[in-house]
Every structure is written in structure tokens, then in C-alpha cells.
DSSP file (Angstrom, degrees, kcal/mol; ACC not computed):
  #  RESIDUE AA STRUCTURE BP1 BP2  ACC     N-H-->O    O-->H-N    N-H-->O    O-->H-N    TCO  KAPPA ALPHA  PHI   PSI    X-CA   Y-CA   Z-CA
    1    1 A M              0   0    0      0, 0.0     2,-0.0     0, 0.0     0, 0.0   0.000 360.0 360.0 360.0 131.5   46.9    2.5   15.9
    2    2 A T     >  -     0   0    0      1,-0.1     4,-2.7     4,-0.0     5,-0.2  -0.294 360.0-107.0 -76.3 165.7   45.5    5.8   14.6
    3    3 A K  H  > S+     0   0    0      1,-0.2     4,-2.9     2,-0.2     5,-0.2   0.915 122.0  51.4 -62.2 -40.9   44.5    8.7   17.0
    4    4 A A  H  > S+     0   0    0      2,-0.2     4,-2.4     1,-0.2    -1,-0.2   0.905 111.6  46.5 -61.3 -42.5   40.8    8.0   16.4
    5    5 A E  H  > S+     0   0    0      2,-0.2     4,-2.6     1,-0.2    -1,-0.2   0.884 112.6  50.2 -65.6 -39.2   41.3    4.3   17.2
    6    6 A R  H  X S+     0   0    0     -4,-2.7     4,-2.7     2,-0.2    -2,-0.2   0.915 111.2  48.8 -65.1 -43.2   43.3    5.1   20.3
    7    7 A D  H  X S+     0   0    0     -4,-2.9     4,-2.5     2,-0.2    -2,-0.2   0.922 112.2  48.7 -61.7 -43.8   40.6    7.6   21.5
    8    8 A D  H  X S+     0   0    0     -4,-2.4     4,-2.6     1,-0.2     5,-0.2   0.932 112.3  48.7 -60.8 -46.4   37.9    4.9   20.9
    9    9 A A  H  X S+     0   0    0     -4,-2.6     4,-2.6     1,-0.2    -2,-0.2   0.905 111.5  49.6 -62.1 -40.4   40.0    2.4   22.8
   10   10 A K  H  X S+     0   0    0     -4,-2.7     4,-2.4     2,-0.2    -1,-0.2   0.914 110.6  49.7 -64.7 -42.1   40.5    4.8   25.6
   11   11 A N  H  X S+     0   0    0     -4,-2.5     4,-2.0     2,-0.2    -2,-0.2   0.907 113.4  45.9 -64.3 -42.4   36.8    5.6   25.8
   12   12 A L  H  X S+     0   0    0     -4,-2.6     4,-2.6     2,-0.2     5,-0.2   0.921 110.6  53.8 -64.2 -43.6   36.0    1.9   25.9
   13   13 A A  H  X S+     0   0    0     -4,-2.6     4,-3.1    -5,-0.2    -2,-0.2   0.917 107.1  52.1 -57.0 -46.0   38.7    1.3   28.5
   14   14 A K  H  X S+     0   0    0     -4,-2.4     4,-2.9     2,-0.2    -1,-0.2   0.921 108.8  49.6 -58.4 -46.2   37.1    4.0   30.7
   15   15 A I  H  X S+     0   0    0     -4,-2.0     4,-1.3     1,-0.2    -1,-0.2   0.945 114.2  44.4 -57.6 -49.4   33.7    2.4   30.5
   16   16 A L  H  <>S+     0   0    0     -4,-2.6     5,-1.9     1,-0.2     4,-0.2   0.904 113.5  51.2 -66.4 -39.5   35.1   -1.0   31.5
   17   17 A Y  H ><5S+     0   0    0     -4,-3.1     3,-1.9     1,-0.2    -2,-0.2   0.928 108.2  51.1 -59.7 -46.8   37.2    0.5   34.2
   18   18 A M  H 3<5S+     0   0    0     -4,-2.9    -1,-0.2     1,-0.3    -2,-0.2   0.756 103.3  60.0 -65.3 -24.2   34.3    2.4   35.7
   19   19 A Q  T 3<5S-     0   0    0     -4,-1.3    -1,-0.3    -3,-0.2    -2,-0.2   0.486 124.7-104.2 -81.4  -2.3   32.4   -0.9   35.7
   20   20 A G  T < 5 +     0   0    0     -3,-1.9    -3,-0.2     1,-0.3    -2,-0.1   0.509  66.8 152.0  98.8   5.2   35.1   -2.3   38.0
   21   21 A L      < -     0   0    0     -5,-1.9    -1,-0.3     1,-0.1     2,-0.1  -0.418  49.3-109.7 -68.8 144.7   37.1   -4.5   35.6
   22   22 A P     >  -     0   0    0      0, 0.0     4,-2.1     0, 0.0     3,-0.5  -0.419  26.7-112.3 -74.2 152.7   40.7   -4.9   36.5
   23   23 A N  H  > S+     0   0    0      1,-0.2     4,-2.7     2,-0.2     5,-0.2   0.852 115.0  55.7 -52.8 -40.9   43.3   -3.3   34.3
   24   24 A K  H  > S+     0   0    0      1,-0.2     4,-1.9     2,-0.2    -1,-0.2   0.908 108.8  46.4 -61.4 -42.4   44.7   -6.5   33.0
   25   25 A E  H  > S+     0   0    0     -3,-0.5     4,-2.1     2,-0.2    -1,-0.2   0.854 112.1  50.6 -68.7 -35.2   41.3   -7.7   31.8
   26   26 A I  H  X S+     0   0    0     -4,-2.1     4,-2.4     2,-0.2     5,-0.2   0.924 109.4  51.5 -66.0 -43.8   40.6   -4.3   30.2
   27   27 A A  H  X>S+     0   0    0     -4,-2.7     5,-1.6     1,-0.2     4,-0.9   0.911 110.9  48.8 -57.9 -42.7   43.9   -4.4   28.4
   28   28 A E  H  <5S+     0   0    0     -4,-1.9    -1,-0.2     1,-0.2    -2,-0.2   0.899 111.2  49.4 -65.3 -42.2   43.1   -7.9   27.1
   29   29 A K  H  <5S+     0   0    0     -4,-2.1    -2,-0.2     1,-0.2    -1,-0.2   0.905 121.2  32.2 -67.2 -40.3   39.6   -6.9   25.8
   30   30 A I  H  <5S-     0   0    0     -4,-2.4    -1,-0.2    -5,-0.1    -2,-0.2   0.385 107.5-121.2-102.4   5.9   40.7   -3.8   23.9
   31   31 A K  T  <5 +     0   0    0     -4,-0.9     2,-0.3     1,-0.2    -3,-0.2   0.916  68.6 120.3  58.4  51.3   44.1   -5.1   22.9
   32   32 A V      < -     0   0    0     -5,-1.6    -1,-0.2    -6,-0.1    -2,-0.1  -0.844  69.5 -84.8-130.3 171.0   46.4   -2.5   24.5
   33   33 A S     >  -     0   0    0     -2,-0.3     4,-1.6     1,-0.1     3,-0.3  -0.415  29.0-123.4 -78.6 154.1   49.1   -2.9   27.1
   34   34 A E  H  > S+     0   0    0      1,-0.2     4,-2.4     2,-0.2     5,-0.1   0.832 114.2  60.9 -60.6 -32.6   48.3   -3.0   30.8
   35   35 A T  H  > S+     0   0    0      2,-0.2     4,-2.3     1,-0.2    -1,-0.2   0.878 101.1  52.0 -64.0 -38.8   50.8   -0.1   31.1
   36   36 A S  H  > S+     0   0    0     -3,-0.3     4,-2.6     2,-0.2    -1,-0.2   0.921 109.4  49.9 -64.2 -42.9   48.6    2.0   28.7
   37   37 A I  H  X S+     0   0    0     -4,-1.6     4,-2.7     2,-0.2    -2,-0.2   0.938 110.4  49.4 -60.6 -46.4   45.6    1.4   30.9
   38   38 A S  H  X S+     0   0    0     -4,-2.4     4,-2.3     1,-0.2    -1,-0.2   0.896 111.1  50.0 -58.4 -42.7   47.5    2.4   34.0
   39   39 A K  H  X S+     0   0    0     -4,-2.3     4,-3.1     2,-0.2     5,-0.3   0.924 111.5  48.2 -63.9 -45.6   48.7    5.6   32.3
   40   40 A W  H  X S+     0   0    0     -4,-2.6     4,-2.1     1,-0.2     6,-0.4   0.911 110.8  51.7 -62.2 -42.5   45.1    6.4   31.2
   41   41 A V  H  X>S+     0   0    0     -4,-2.7     5,-1.3    -5,-0.2     6,-0.8   0.935 116.8  39.2 -61.4 -45.7   43.8    5.7   34.7
   42   42 A K  H ><5S+     0   0    0     -4,-2.3     3,-0.7    -5,-0.2    -2,-0.2   0.954 118.4  44.9 -70.4 -50.5   46.3    8.0   36.3
   43   43 A S  H 3<5S+     0   0    0     -4,-3.1    -2,-0.2     1,-0.2    -1,-0.2   0.799 120.1  39.9 -69.2 -28.7   46.4   10.9   33.7
   44   44 A S  H 3<5S-     0   0    0     -4,-2.1    -1,-0.2    -5,-0.3    -2,-0.2   0.467 105.7-121.1-100.8  -1.7   42.6   11.1   33.4
   45   45 A G  T <X5 +     0   0    0     -3,-0.7     4,-1.7    -4,-0.6     3,-0.5   0.785  59.1 148.4  70.6  25.8   41.7   10.6   37.1
   46   46 A W  H  >< +     0   0    0     -5,-1.3     4,-3.1    -6,-0.4     5,-0.3   0.865  67.1  61.6 -62.8 -33.3   39.6    7.5   36.5
   47   47 A D  H  > S+     0   0    0     -6,-0.8     4,-2.2     1,-0.2    -1,-0.2   0.884 104.2  48.0 -62.0 -36.1   40.5    6.2   39.9
   48   48 A N  H  > S+     0   0    0     -3,-0.5     4,-2.6     2,-0.2    -1,-0.2   0.890 112.2  49.5 -67.1 -40.1   38.9    9.2   41.6
   49   49 A L  H  X S+     0   0    0     -4,-1.7     4,-2.1     2,-0.2    -2,-0.2   0.922 112.2  47.4 -64.5 -43.2   35.8    8.8   39.5
   50   50 A R  H  X S+     0   0    0     -4,-3.1     4,-1.0     2,-0.2    -2,-0.2   0.914 112.3  49.9 -65.2 -40.4   35.6    5.1   40.3
   51   51 A A  H >X S+     0   0    0     -4,-2.2     3,-0.7    -5,-0.3     4,-0.5   0.929 109.5  51.8 -61.8 -44.8   36.1    5.8   44.0
   52   52 A A  H >< S+     0   0    0     -4,-2.6     3,-0.9     1,-0.2    -1,-0.2   0.864 106.0  54.1 -59.4 -37.4   33.4    8.5   43.9
   53   53 A Q  H 3< S+     0   0    0     -4,-2.1    -1,-0.2     1,-0.2    -2,-0.2   0.756 104.8  55.8 -69.9 -22.4   30.9    6.1   42.3
   54   54 A N  H << S+     0   0    0     -4,-1.0     2,-1.2    -3,-0.7    -1,-0.2   0.568  89.5  79.8 -87.2  -7.6   31.6    3.6   45.2
   55   55 A V  S << S-     0   0    0     -3,-0.9    -1,-0.2    -4,-0.5     2,-0.2  -0.733  70.6-179.9-100.7  88.8   30.7    6.1   47.8
   56   56 A T     >  -     0   0    0     -2,-1.2     4,-2.4     1,-0.1     5,-0.2  -0.478  41.3-113.0 -90.5 160.9   26.9    6.0   47.7
   57   57 A R  H  > S+     0   0    0      1,-0.2     4,-2.6     2,-0.2     5,-0.2   0.903 119.2  50.6 -55.7 -45.2   24.5    7.9   49.8
   58   58 A T  H  > S+     0   0    0      1,-0.2     4,-2.6     2,-0.2    -1,-0.2   0.905 108.4  52.3 -60.9 -41.3   23.3    4.7   51.5
   59   59 A E  H  > S+     0   0    0      2,-0.2     4,-2.1     1,-0.2    -2,-0.2   0.918 110.6  48.2 -60.2 -45.8   26.9    3.8   52.3
   60   60 A L  H  X S+     0   0    0     -4,-2.4     4,-2.1     2,-0.2    -2,-0.2   0.919 111.6  48.6 -62.9 -44.6   27.5    7.2   53.9
   61   61 A V  H  X S+     0   0    0     -4,-2.6     4,-2.6     1,-0.2    -1,-0.2   0.919 110.2  51.7 -60.9 -43.5   24.4    7.0   56.0
   62   62 A N  H  X S+     0   0    0     -4,-2.6     4,-2.1     1,-0.2    -1,-0.2   0.873 108.8  51.4 -62.8 -37.5   25.3    3.6   57.2
   63   63 A K  H  X S+     0   0    0     -4,-2.1     4,-1.9     2,-0.2    -1,-0.2   0.884 111.0  47.5 -63.8 -39.4   28.8    4.7   58.2
   64   64 A I  H  X S+     0   0    0     -4,-2.1     4,-2.6     2,-0.2    -2,-0.2   0.900 110.6  51.7 -69.0 -39.6   27.3    7.6   60.2
   65   65 A L  H  X S+     0   0    0     -4,-2.6     4,-2.4     2,-0.2    -2,-0.2   0.890 109.1  50.4 -63.8 -37.1   24.8    5.3   61.8
   66   66 A R  H  X S+     0   0    0     -4,-2.1     4,-2.5     2,-0.2    -1,-0.2   0.904 110.1  51.6 -65.8 -39.5   27.6    2.9   62.8
   67   67 A T  H  X S+     0   0    0     -4,-1.9     4,-2.4     2,-0.2    -2,-0.2   0.910 108.2  50.3 -60.9 -43.6   29.4    5.9   64.3
   68   68 A I  H  X S+     0   0    0     -4,-2.6     4,-2.6     1,-0.2     5,-0.2   0.926 109.6  51.5 -60.3 -45.4   26.4    6.9   66.3
   69   69 A N  H  X S+     0   0    0     -4,-2.4     4,-2.6     1,-0.2    -2,-0.2   0.920 110.0  49.2 -57.4 -45.2   26.2    3.3   67.6
   70   70 A D  H  X S+     0   0    0     -4,-2.5     4,-2.6     2,-0.2    -2,-0.2   0.907 109.8  51.0 -61.1 -42.8   29.8    3.5   68.6
   71   71 A V  H  X S+     0   0    0     -4,-2.4     4,-2.1     1,-0.2    -2,-0.2   0.917 112.3  46.7 -62.0 -45.4   29.3    6.8   70.4
   72   72 A L  H  X S+     0   0    0     -4,-2.6     4,-2.2     2,-0.2    -2,-0.2   0.888 111.0  52.6 -65.4 -38.7   26.3    5.4   72.3
   73   73 A D  H  X S+     0   0    0     -4,-2.6     4,-2.0    -5,-0.2    -2,-0.2   0.937 110.3  47.4 -61.0 -47.5   28.3    2.2   73.2
   74   74 A R  H  X S+     0   0    0     -4,-2.6     4,-1.8     1,-0.2    -2,-0.2   0.876 111.2  51.5 -61.3 -37.9   31.2    4.3   74.6
   75   75 A A  H  < S+     0   0    0     -4,-2.1    -1,-0.2     1,-0.2    -2,-0.2   0.881 110.0  49.2 -67.9 -38.5   28.7    6.4   76.6
   76   76 A A  H  < S+     0   0    0     -4,-2.2    -1,-0.2     1,-0.2    -2,-0.2   0.861 112.5  48.3 -67.8 -35.6   27.1    3.3   78.0
   77   77 A Q  H  < S+     0   0    0     -4,-2.0    -2,-0.2     1,-0.3    -1,-0.2   0.845 124.0  30.0 -73.6 -35.3   30.4    1.8   79.0
   78   78 A H  S  < S-     0   0    0     -4,-1.8    -1,-0.3    -5,-0.2     2,-0.2  -0.566  79.1-169.1-128.8  68.5   31.7    5.0   80.6
   79   79 A P        +     0   0    0      0, 0.0     2,-0.3     0, 0.0    -3,-0.1  -0.373  16.0 163.7 -60.4 125.6   28.6    6.9   82.0
   80   80 A D    >   -     0   0    0     -2,-0.2     3,-1.7    -5,-0.1     4,-0.4  -0.902  32.7-154.0-147.5 114.0   29.7   10.4   83.0
   81   81 A E  G >  S+     0   0    0     -2,-0.3     3,-1.1     1,-0.3     4,-0.3   0.812  97.9  59.6 -62.7 -27.8   27.2   13.1   83.7
   82   82 A N  G 3  S+     0   0    0      1,-0.2     3,-0.3     2,-0.1     4,-0.3   0.720 102.0  55.4 -69.3 -19.5   29.8   15.8   82.8
   83   83 A N  G <> S+     0   0    0     -3,-1.7     4,-2.4     1,-0.2    -1,-0.2   0.472  80.3  93.1 -92.7  -2.6   30.1   14.2   79.3
   84   84 A I  H <> S+     0   0    0     -3,-1.1     4,-3.0    -4,-0.4     5,-0.2   0.882  83.6  50.6 -61.4 -42.3   26.4   14.4   78.5
   85   85 A S  H  > S+     0   0    0     -4,-0.3     4,-2.0    -3,-0.3    -1,-0.2   0.871 111.8  48.2 -67.4 -36.3   26.7   17.7   76.7
   86   86 A S  H  > S+     0   0    0     -4,-0.3     4,-2.5     2,-0.2    -2,-0.2   0.916 113.3  48.0 -65.5 -44.0   29.6   16.5   74.6
   87   87 A L  H  X S+     0   0    0     -4,-2.4     4,-2.6     1,-0.2    -2,-0.2   0.930 111.3  50.1 -62.2 -46.0   27.6   13.3   73.7
   88   88 A T  H  X S+     0   0    0     -4,-3.0     4,-2.4     1,-0.2    -1,-0.2   0.896 110.6  50.4 -60.6 -41.0   24.5   15.3   72.9
   89   89 A D  H  X S+     0   0    0     -4,-2.0     4,-2.4     2,-0.2    -1,-0.2   0.928 110.5  49.2 -63.3 -46.9   26.6   17.6   70.6
   90   90 A Q  H  X S+     0   0    0     -4,-2.5     4,-2.3     1,-0.2    -2,-0.2   0.927 112.5  47.3 -61.6 -44.2   28.2   14.6   68.8
   91   91 A L  H  X S+     0   0    0     -4,-2.6     4,-2.7     1,-0.2    -1,-0.2   0.893 111.2  51.2 -65.4 -38.2   24.8   12.9   68.2
   92   92 A C  H  X S+     0   0    0     -4,-2.4     4,-2.6    -5,-0.2    -1,-0.2   0.912 111.1  48.2 -65.2 -40.7   23.2   16.1   67.0
   93   93 A K  H  X S+     0   0    0     -4,-2.4     4,-1.9     2,-0.2    -2,-0.2   0.919 113.5  47.1 -65.3 -41.2   26.1   16.7   64.5
   94   94 A L  H  X S+     0   0    0     -4,-2.3     4,-2.0     2,-0.2    -2,-0.2   0.905 112.5  49.1 -65.6 -42.6   25.8   13.1   63.2
   95   95 A A  H  X S+     0   0    0     -4,-2.7     4,-2.3     1,-0.2    -2,-0.2   0.908 111.1  51.1 -61.9 -42.2   22.0   13.3   62.9
   96   96 A A  H  X S+     0   0    0     -4,-2.6     4,-2.5     1,-0.2    -1,-0.2   0.870 107.0  53.6 -62.8 -37.4   22.4   16.6   61.0
   97   97 A A  H  X S+     0   0    0     -4,-1.9     4,-2.3     2,-0.2    -1,-0.2   0.909 109.0  48.5 -63.2 -43.3   24.9   15.0   58.7
   98   98 A I  H  X S+     0   0    0     -4,-2.0     4,-2.6     2,-0.2    -2,-0.2   0.923 111.2  50.3 -61.9 -44.9   22.5   12.2   57.9
   99   99 A E  H  X S+     0   0    0     -4,-2.3     4,-1.9     1,-0.2    -2,-0.2   0.906 111.0  49.0 -61.6 -41.7   19.7   14.7   57.2
  100  100 A K  H  X S+     0   0    0     -4,-2.5     4,-2.2     2,-0.2    -1,-0.2   0.912 112.3  48.1 -63.3 -43.0   21.9   16.7   54.9
  101  101 A I  H  < S+     0   0    0     -4,-2.3    -2,-0.2     1,-0.2    -1,-0.2   0.905 111.6  49.9 -63.7 -42.0   22.9   13.6   53.0
  102  102 A E  H  < S+     0   0    0     -4,-2.6    -1,-0.2     1,-0.2    -2,-0.2   0.847 115.5  42.6 -65.8 -34.6   19.4   12.4   52.7
  103  103 A K  H  < S+     0   0    0     -4,-1.9     2,-0.5    -5,-0.2    -2,-0.2   0.889 106.1  62.0 -80.4 -40.4   18.1   15.8   51.4
  104  104 A K     <  -     0   0    0     -4,-2.2     2,-0.2    -5,-0.2    -1,-0.1  -0.761  67.2-146.2-102.0 128.0   20.7   16.9   48.9
  105  105 A S        -     0   0    0     -2,-0.5     2,-0.2     3,-0.0    -3,-0.0  -0.609  25.2-165.7 -80.5 149.9   21.8   15.0   45.8
  106  106 A S     >  -     0   0    0     -2,-0.2     4,-1.5    -5,-0.1     3,-0.4  -0.682  40.3 -91.0-128.2 179.9   25.4   15.3   44.9
  107  107 A I  H  > S+     0   0    0      1,-0.2     4,-2.5    -2,-0.2     5,-0.2   0.816 124.3  63.5 -65.3 -28.2   27.8   14.7   42.1
  108  108 A V  H  > S+     0   0    0      1,-0.2     4,-2.4     2,-0.2    -1,-0.2   0.900 101.7  50.2 -61.4 -40.3   28.2   11.2   43.5
  109  109 A D  H  > S+     0   0    0     -3,-0.4     4,-2.1     2,-0.2    -1,-0.2   0.871 109.7  50.1 -65.8 -36.0   24.5   10.6   42.8
  110  110 A V  H  X S+     0   0    0     -4,-1.5     4,-2.9     2,-0.2    -2,-0.2   0.944 111.3  47.6 -66.7 -46.0   24.9   11.8   39.3
  111  111 A I  H  X S+     0   0    0     -4,-2.5     4,-2.7     1,-0.2    -2,-0.2   0.906 110.2  54.3 -60.8 -42.1   27.9    9.5   38.7
  112  112 A E  H  X S+     0   0    0     -4,-2.4     4,-2.0     2,-0.2    -1,-0.2   0.911 111.3  43.4 -56.7 -46.6   25.9    6.7   40.2
  113  113 A V  H  X S+     0   0    0     -4,-2.1     4,-2.6     2,-0.2    -2,-0.2   0.930 113.5  51.7 -66.3 -47.5   23.0    7.2   37.8
  114  114 A F  H  X S+     0   0    0     -4,-2.9     4,-2.5     1,-0.2    -2,-0.2   0.889 109.5  50.6 -57.9 -41.0   25.3    7.7   34.8
  115  115 A M  H  X S+     0   0    0     -4,-2.7     4,-2.3     2,-0.2    -1,-0.2   0.928 111.3  47.5 -68.5 -42.6   27.2    4.4   35.7
  116  116 A A  H  X S+     0   0    0     -4,-2.0     4,-2.2     1,-0.2    -2,-0.2   0.912 112.6  49.2 -61.3 -41.5   23.9    2.5   35.9
  117  117 A F  H  X S+     0   0    0     -4,-2.6     4,-2.6     2,-0.2    -2,-0.2   0.879 109.0  53.3 -65.0 -37.7   22.8    4.0   32.6
  118  118 A G  H  X S+     0   0    0     -4,-2.5     4,-2.2     2,-0.2    -2,-0.2   0.910 109.6  47.9 -62.8 -42.8   26.1    3.1   31.0
  119  119 A K  H  X S+     0   0    0     -4,-2.3     4,-2.1     2,-0.2    -2,-0.2   0.900 111.1  50.9 -63.7 -41.4   25.7   -0.6   32.2
  120  120 A W  H  X S+     0   0    0     -4,-2.2     4,-3.3     2,-0.2    -2,-0.2   0.913 108.6  52.1 -61.8 -43.8   22.2   -0.6   30.8
  121  121 A L  H  X S+     0   0    0     -4,-2.6     4,-2.5     2,-0.2    -2,-0.2   0.902 107.5  53.2 -60.1 -42.6   23.4    0.8   27.4
  122  122 A Q  H  X S+     0   0    0     -4,-2.2     4,-0.6     2,-0.2    -1,-0.2   0.918 113.7  41.5 -57.8 -44.8   26.0   -2.0   27.3
  123  123 A Y  H >X S+     0   0    0     -4,-2.1     3,-1.4     1,-0.2     4,-0.6   0.939 113.8  52.8 -67.5 -45.5   23.3   -4.6   27.8
  124  124 A R  H >X S+     0   0    0     -4,-3.3     4,-1.7     1,-0.3     3,-1.3   0.843  99.5  63.5 -59.9 -34.6   20.9   -2.8   25.4
  125  125 A A  H 3< S+     0   0    0     -4,-2.5    -1,-0.3     1,-0.3    -2,-0.2   0.765  96.8  59.6 -63.7 -24.1   23.6   -2.7   22.7
  126  126 A Q  H << S+     0   0    0     -3,-1.4    -1,-0.3    -4,-0.6    -2,-0.2   0.727 119.1  25.5 -78.0 -19.0   23.5   -6.5   22.6
  127  127 A V  H << S+     0   0    0     -3,-1.3     2,-0.5    -4,-0.6    -2,-0.2   0.460 117.6  60.2-121.1  -4.9   19.8   -6.6   21.7
  128  128 A D    ><  -     0   0    0     -4,-1.7     3,-1.7     3,-0.2    -1,-0.2  -0.941  58.6-161.1-133.5 111.2   19.3   -3.3   19.9
  129  129 A D  T 3  S+     0   0    0     -2,-0.5    -1,-0.1     1,-0.3    -4,-0.1   0.675  89.3  67.3 -66.2 -16.7   21.2   -2.4   16.8
  130  130 A T  T 3  S+     0   0    0      1,-0.2     2,-1.3     2,-0.1    -1,-0.3   0.690  83.3  79.0 -78.5 -16.2   20.5    1.3   17.2
  131  131 A V  S <  S+     0   0    0     -3,-1.7    -3,-0.2    -7,-0.2    -1,-0.2  -0.736  72.2 175.1 -91.6  92.1   22.6    1.4   20.4
  132  132 A T     >  -     0   0    0     -2,-1.3     4,-2.5     1,-0.1     5,-0.2  -0.515  46.7-110.4 -94.8 160.4   26.0    1.5   18.7
  133  133 A P  H  > S+     0   0    0      0, 0.0     4,-2.7     0, 0.0     5,-0.2   0.901 121.4  55.1 -54.5 -40.8   29.5    1.9   20.2
  134  134 A E  H  > S+     0   0    0      1,-0.2     4,-2.3     2,-0.2     5,-0.2   0.899 107.2  49.6 -61.9 -40.9   29.6    5.4   18.7
  135  135 A L  H  > S+     0   0    0      2,-0.2     4,-2.6     1,-0.2     5,-0.2   0.928 112.0  48.3 -62.0 -45.4   26.3    6.3   20.4
  136  136 A I  H  X S+     0   0    0     -4,-2.5     4,-2.7     1,-0.2    -2,-0.2   0.908 111.5  50.0 -63.7 -40.2   27.6    5.0   23.8
  137  137 A K  H  X S+     0   0    0     -4,-2.7     4,-2.5     2,-0.2    -1,-0.2   0.913 111.4  48.1 -61.7 -43.4   30.9    6.9   23.3
  138  138 A R  H  X S+     0   0    0     -4,-2.3     4,-2.2     2,-0.2    -2,-0.2   0.908 112.0  48.5 -66.2 -42.8   29.0   10.1   22.5
  139  139 A I  H  X S+     0   0    0     -4,-2.6     4,-2.5     2,-0.2     5,-0.2   0.942 111.8  51.2 -60.8 -47.9   26.7    9.7   25.5
  140  140 A T  H  X S+     0   0    0     -4,-2.7     4,-2.7     1,-0.2    -2,-0.2   0.916 109.0  50.4 -56.9 -44.8   29.8    9.0   27.8
  141  141 A K  H  X S+     0   0    0     -4,-2.5     4,-2.3     1,-0.2    -1,-0.2   0.914 111.6  47.6 -61.1 -41.9   31.5   12.1   26.5
  142  142 A L  H  X S+     0   0    0     -4,-2.2     4,-2.3     2,-0.2    -1,-0.2   0.872 110.9  51.2 -68.3 -34.7   28.5   14.3   27.2
  143  143 A Q  H  X S+     0   0    0     -4,-2.5     4,-2.7     2,-0.2     5,-0.2   0.925 110.2  50.0 -65.9 -43.2   28.1   12.7   30.7
  144  144 A D  H  X S+     0   0    0     -4,-2.7     4,-2.7     1,-0.2    -2,-0.2   0.917 110.5  49.7 -57.5 -44.5   31.8   13.5   31.4
  145  145 A L  H  X S+     0   0    0     -4,-2.3     4,-2.6     2,-0.2     5,-0.2   0.914 110.6  50.4 -61.4 -44.6   31.2   17.1   30.3
  146  146 A F  H  X S+     0   0    0     -4,-2.3     4,-2.6     2,-0.2    -2,-0.2   0.932 112.0  46.5 -58.1 -47.6   28.2   17.4   32.5
  147  147 A I  H  X S+     0   0    0     -4,-2.7     4,-2.6     2,-0.2     5,-0.2   0.931 111.9  51.5 -62.3 -45.2   30.1   16.1   35.5
  148  148 A S  H  X S+     0   0    0     -4,-2.7     4,-2.1     1,-0.2    -2,-0.2   0.933 112.0  46.1 -59.0 -47.3   33.0   18.3   34.8
  149  149 A E  H  X S+     0   0    0     -4,-2.6     4,-2.6     1,-0.2    -1,-0.2   0.888 111.9  50.8 -63.2 -41.0   30.8   21.4   34.6
  150  150 A Q  H  X S+     0   0    0     -4,-2.6     4,-2.3    -5,-0.2    -1,-0.2   0.896 109.8  50.8 -64.5 -39.2   28.9   20.5   37.7
  151  151 A M  H  X S+     0   0    0     -4,-2.6     4,-2.0     2,-0.2    -2,-0.2   0.901 112.1  47.4 -64.0 -41.0   32.1   20.0   39.6
  152  152 A I  H  X S+     0   0    0     -4,-2.1     4,-0.9    -5,-0.2    -2,-0.2   0.940 113.6  47.0 -63.0 -47.6   33.3   23.5   38.4
  153  153 A N  H  < S+     0   0    0     -4,-2.6     3,-0.3     1,-0.2    -2,-0.2   0.855 111.7  51.6 -64.7 -35.8   30.0   25.1   39.3
  154  154 A T  H  < S+     0   0    0     -4,-2.3    -1,-0.2     1,-0.2    -2,-0.2   0.896 113.9  43.4 -68.8 -38.8   30.0   23.4   42.8
  155  155 A N  H  <        0   0    0     -4,-2.0    -1,-0.2     1,-0.2    -2,-0.2   0.550 360.0 360.0 -85.2  -8.1   33.5   24.7   43.5
  156  156 A A     <        0   0    0     -4,-0.9    -1,-0.2    -3,-0.3    -2,-0.1   0.470 360.0 360.0 -81.5 360.0   32.9   28.2   42.2
């Protein structure tokens, strides 16, 4: 396999991995070993990207709402007037967290949109000859560059 073919295989593997396919299935589709897929996942940090795409804004808000519910349940089971200020503080912090999540878009939102767009491109490629694998690879590289630069700018 030439370097260009290996790069193409790796790019396609990343797209499939980010769509949630298991390593074994990816390896079969692009005709490389499962070990190669595992190495690419580890060395390129795909597992972190996939994890980030699975943490959606809605999911975070729902987890905070469940936490609020748990706090209120505990307070109802153990009413203690001395504990009211602590309870109020916890609820205010959780409410503020929800407000912050709802107002601000994050890199997770960007990844979410890029993943949805990638899936749409995969579908579109089946019905539109102008959507070529090369075009999809180029778009994916530009999206990766955008995400990388955003992460650097956020951490700076």
C-alpha cells in the first residue's frame, strides 16, 4: 500500500469510526488489519473526538436536571432548616450551569454539526456524482483543522 493509499484508508477509517462503527467492521470495509485501526484510534486521538461528539448539550442539561432532582429528593427526605442555604447554593450553581450550557456553543457543538454533515455527505455521495471521496476527504481535513485551531484558541 502506498503512502497516499494508506492516508486515504486512514481518512476513511476515521469517518467510519466517528460514525460509531466498531474497529473490526472498519478494518473489513477498508481492508486493513484491526490492529492498524486500533493504532490509528490511539495515535490520532479519535477516541476522544468520538467521546466528545457523544456529549451533546441536551445530554449535559439532562444530567444536570437529574442532579437537581436528586438534590431535591434528598432534601425532601432529610428536611433540615440548617441545610437550606447549602441546598439553595447547590441549586443556584446547577441552574447557572444549565444557563451557561444553553447560551454558549462549544467545540462539542461544532463536532456535532460536522459529524451530521459528514453523514449527510456520505449519503449524498450515493446519489450525487459530484460528491466524491476526494471531496469528502478534503472537507474532513478542513474540519479537523478548524477544530484543532478552535481548541488551541480556546486554551490560549
